[in-house]
C-alpha positions as CSV (number, residue, x, y, z in Angstrom):
1,X,-17.1,64.4,34.1
2,X,-20.5,64.8,32.7
3,X,-22.1,61.9,30.9
4,X,-22.6,63.9,27.7
5,X,-18.9,64.7,27.5
6,X,-18.0,61.0,28.1
7,X,-20.3,60.0,25.4
8,X,-18.9,62.6,23.0
9,X,-15.3,61.5,23.7
10,X,-16.2,57.8,23.2
11,X,-18.0,58.6,20.0
12,X,-15.0,60.6,18.7
13,X,-12.6,57.8,19.6
14,X,-14.9,55.2,17.9
15,X,-15.0,57.2,14.6
16,X,-11.5,58.8,14.5
17,X,-9.3,55.9,15.6
18,X,-10.4,53.4,12.8
19,X,-10.0,56.1,10.2
20,X,-6.5,56.9,11.4
21,X,-5.5,53.2,11.4
22,X,-6.2,52.8,7.7
23,X,-3.3,53.0,5.3
24,X,-3.2,53.8,1.6
25,X,-2.8,50.9,-0.8
26,X,0.7,50.3,-2.3
27,X,1.3,52.3,-5.5
28,X,2.6,49.3,-7.5
29,X,-0.5,47.2,-7.6
30,X,-1.1,45.9,-11.1
31,X,-4.6,46.2,-12.7
32,X,-6.8,43.1,-12.8
33,X,-6.5,40.8,-15.9
34,X,-8.9,41.1,-18.7
35,X,-11.7,38.7,-19.3
36,X,-10.0,37.1,-22.4
37,X,-6.5,37.0,-20.8
38,X,-5.1,33.4,-21.0
39,X,-3.3,33.9,-17.6
40,X,0.0,32.4,-16.5
41,X,0.8,28.8,-17.3
42,X,1.6,26.8,-14.1
43,X,5.2,25.7,-13.5
44,X,5.8,22.0,-14.3
45,X,5.9,19.8,-11.1
46,X,9.4,19.0,-9.8
47,X,10.3,15.5,-10.5
48,X,12.5,13.6,-8.0
49,X,14.9,11.0,-9.1
50,X,13.7,8.5,-6.5
51,X,10.6,7.3,-4.7
52,X,11.6,8.8,-1.3
53,X,13.5,12.1,-0.9
54,X,16.1,10.4,1.3
55,X,16.7,7.7,-1.3
56,X,18.3,9.7,-4.1
57,X,21.1,7.1,-4.1
58,X,22.7,5.0,-6.8
59,X,22.0,1.2,-6.6
60,X,25.4,0.5,-5.0
61,X,25.0,3.2,-2.2
62,X,23.2,2.9,1.1
63,X,21.3,5.4,3.2
64,X,22.3,6.7,6.7
65,X,20.9,3.5,8.4
66,X,22.9,1.2,6.0
67,X,19.8,0.1,4.0
68,X,19.7,0.0,0.2
69,X,17.5,2.5,-1.6
70,X,13.8,1.6,-1.8
71,X,12.3,0.4,-5.1
72,X,8.8,0.8,-6.5
73,X,7.0,-1.7,-8.7
74,X,3.9,-0.5,-10.6
75,X,1.3,-2.9,-11.9
76,X,-2.1,-2.4,-13.6
77,X,-5.0,-4.7,-12.7
78,X,-8.5,-4.1,-14.1
79,X,-7.9,-0.4,-14.6
80,X,-6.5,0.0,-11.1
81,X,-2.8,1.0,-10.5
82,X,-1.0,-0.9,-7.7
83,X,2.3,0.5,-6.4
84,X,4.5,-1.7,-4.3
85,X,7.4,-0.1,-2.3
86,X,10.2,-2.5,-1.3
87,X,13.3,-2.1,0.8
88,X,15.9,-4.9,0.5
89,X,13.3,-7.1,-1.3
90,X,10.7,-6.7,1.6
91,X,7.3,-5.0,0.9
92,X,7.0,-1.9,3.1
93,X,4.0,-0.1,1.6
94,X,1.3,-0.8,-1.0
95,X,-0.7,2.0,-2.6
96,X,-3.8,1.2,-4.6
97,X,-5.0,3.9,-7.0
98,X,-8.4,2.8,-8.3
99,X,-9.9,4.0,-11.5
100,X,-12.9,5.3,-9.4
101,X,-12.7,6.1,-5.7
102,X,-10.1,7.2,-3.2
103,X,-6.5,6.0,-3.0
104,X,-5.9,3.3,-0.4
105,X,-2.5,3.0,1.3
106,X,-1.4,0.0,3.3
107,X,1.8,-0.3,5.4
108,X,3.6,-3.6,6.1
109,X,4.6,-4.4,9.7
110,X,7.8,-6.4,10.4
111,X,5.8,-9.7,10.2
112,X,4.6,-8.7,6.7
113,X,0.9,-8.0,7.6
114,X,-0.7,-5.1,5.8
115,X,-2.0,-2.3,8.0
116,X,-4.3,0.4,6.7
117,X,-3.0,4.0,6.8
118,X,-4.0,5.4,10.2
119,X,-4.7,8.8,8.7
120,X,-7.6,7.4,6.7
121,X,-9.5,6.6,9.9
122,X,-10.7,3.4,11.4
123,X,-13.6,2.9,9.0
124,X,-13.1,1.8,5.4
125,X,-15.7,3.4,3.1
126,X,-18.1,1.1,1.3
127,X,-19.2,2.1,-2.2
128,X,-22.3,0.7,-3.8
129,X,-23.4,1.3,-7.4
130,X,-26.9,2.7,-7.2
131,X,-27.6,3.4,-10.8
132,X,-25.7,3.0,-14.1
133,X,-26.4,4.1,-17.6
134,X,-26.1,1.6,-20.4
135,X,-23.7,2.7,-23.2
């Protein structure tokens, strides 16, 4: 086959095949919203009856492992929120939600020592106040 015929065939395939692969848009596409359109209000978040999904139990019931349902105590301290999760009176997790900064999560091992969340990495960030404005 001559090189010019090969080139013409390749050029034809390069132009025709992408055009043939395109499809028409669906006919039921709504128009875009107007600039002053308030939009759709978001759905309210689903509220669970319990701290953990598996613990939707009454106080006299137990889960599949025979443990009572976990409880959560919430405290406020200097603007920070401290959540303590307990199972059978033993602390299993503490979550600290500071007024400023990231949430810190600690898990308790069987001896009661607090272990940082391994997903947060091995380094705890240090925050310094560089400058503040007087109010």
